[in-house]
C-alpha positions in Angstrom: 79.6 233.9 86.1 80.6 237.9 86.3 83.8 239.3 85.3 86.4 240.5 88.2 87.2 243.8 86.2 90.3 245.7 87.8 89.4 249.4 88.9 92.3 251.8 89.8 95.1 248.8 89.8 98.0 249.9 87.7 100.4 247.1 88.6 100.6 244.3 86.2 101.9 241.7 88.4 99.2 242.6 91.8 96.2 242.5 88.4 97.3 239.5 87.2 98.0 237.8 90.6 94.8 238.5 91.4 93.2 236.4 88.7 91.5 239.6 87.3 89.8 240.6 83.7 93.3 242.0 81.8 92.6 243.3 78.1 95.9 241.7 76.4 98.6 244.8 75.2 101.8 242.6 75.2 102.0 242.8 71.6 103.6 246.2 72.9 106.5 244.8 74.1 106.8 243.1 70.6 106.6 245.8 69.1 109.2 247.8 71.3 111.9 245.0 70.4 111.1 244.8 67.2 111.9 248.9 66.9 115.5 248.3 66.2 116.0 251.6 64.8 113.9 253.8 67.6 116.2 255.2 70.5 113.0 256.3 72.3 109.6 255.1 72.6 107.0 257.9 72.8 103.5 256.1 74.6 100.9 259.3 74.6 97.8 257.9 75.9 94.8 260.4 77.6 93.8 260.2 81.0 93.0 256.6 82.5 94.0 255.1 79.4 96.7 252.4 81.2 99.6 253.9 80.6 101.4 253.0 84.1 99.5 249.8 83.8 101.4 249.2 80.1 104.8 250.8 81.5 104.2 248.5 85.2 103.7 245.2 82.1 107.0 246.3 80.7 109.0 246.4 83.9 107.6 242.9 85.0 108.6 241.5 81.7 112.3 243.0 80.9 113.2 243.3 84.9 116.1 241.3 86.0 115.1 239.2 89.2 115.7 236.0 90.6 112.4 234.9 90.8 110.7 233.5 87.7 107.8 235.7 87.1 106.9 233.9 83.4 103.3 232.7 85.3 102.5 236.7 84.4 102.9 235.9 80.5 102.6 232.1 79.7 98.7 233.0 78.9 99.0 236.1 76.7 100.4 236.8 73.1 103.9 237.3 74.3 105.0 234.4 75.4 102.8 232.7 72.3 105.0 234.7 70.2 108.2 232.5 70.1 112.2 232.3 71.8 112.9 236.1 69.7 110.8 237.6 72.4 111.4 235.2 75.0 115.1 235.7 75.2 114.1 239.3 76.5 112.4 238.2 79.3 113.7 238.9 82.7 117.1 239.8 81.4 117.8 243.9 81.7 117.8 245.9 84.6 114.9 248.6 84.6 114.9 251.6 86.2 110.5 252.2 87.2 109.7 255.4 88.5 106.1 256.6 88.9 105.5 260.4 90.0 102.3 259.1 92.0 104.2 258.3 94.4 105.6 261.5 95.6 102.6 263.6 95.5 103.3 266.1 98.8 102.0 269.5 99.7 105.0 271.6 99.5 108.1 271.6 96.4 110.6 270.4 99.4 108.7 267.7 100.4 107.9 266.8 97.0 111.5 266.9 95.8 112.5 264.6 99.3 110.0 262.3 98.6 111.4 261.7 94.4 115.2 262.0 96.0 114.4 259.1 98.2 112.7 256.9 95.2 116.4 257.5 93.4 118.2 256.6 96.1 115.9 253.1 96.7 116.4 252.3 93.0 119.9 252.7 93.1 120.6 250.8 96.2 117.9 248.3 93.7 120.6 248.3 90.7 123.6 249.0 92.7 125.0 245.2 91.0 124.4 246.7 87.8 127.1 249.6 88.2 129.5 246.9 89.7 129.1 244.8 87.0 132.5 244.9 84.7 131.5 244.3 80.7 133.0 242.0 78.8 136.3 243.6 77.2 135.3 246.0 74.5 131.4 245.3 75.0 128.5 247.3 76.7 126.2 245.6 78.5 123.8 243.9 75.9 120.5 246.8 75.2 117.6 246.2 74.8 117.2 246.7 70.8 116.6 250.0 69.6 117.5 251.3 72.7 120.4 254.0 73.3 123.3 251.7 74.3 123.7 250.1 71.0 124.1 253.6 69.4 127.3 254.2 72.1 125.1 256.2 74.5 125.9 255.4 77.9 124.2 256.0 81.3 126.2 256.8 84.4 125.0 256.2 87.8 125.7 258.4 90.7 126.7 257.5 94.5 124.5 259.5 97.4 125.2 263.1 97.8 127.4 263.0 101.1 125.2 266.2 102.0 121.5 267.2 101.5 120.2 267.9 98.4 119.3 271.5 97.9 116.5 271.9 95.7 116.4 274.6 92.7 113.8 277.0 92.7 110.8 276.7 90.7 111.4 278.5 87.4 109.4 282.2 87.2 106.3 282.0 86.0 105.2 283.5 82.4 102.3 285.8 82.2 99.3 284.3 80.8 98.4 285.3 77.3 94.9 286.6 76.3 92.9 283.5 75.7 90.5 284.6 73.6 93.2 285.7 70.8 
């Protein structure tokens, strides 16, 4: 029997539901939950190293939704790690934005496509803006997130008119590469 290897698939759910081979990297979820003192996670990796797939995995694990997606994780290490980690499963609003989908030929088209994506994300999570947290407490943030430290995000409604893109920054002259 040959291995069914996923080439070019960067969506965790699609990969798992297709029954393709997957190298379990769900330990990343444990590391993020265990990093209670950190406010930011930097995930630098070389090209074609699975960054988008890993971020997609985080999205499908943490994102609050009606559909139960436990089947995607049941045979992976994060599920076997115990209830402490499973308690975070599908519990948070997640803003997942990849710039791969906004590649356009001009700056104006790219800006318009990015704006459409952001509006769609706002519409998707409109419920979170309407929810009122319990008195004196914010929404339950992921351990280590900025919400624990008093930093709050704000969702702004759509602008009433068209948004004008800012001009691109001026280009700097290149320095001599042979210094």
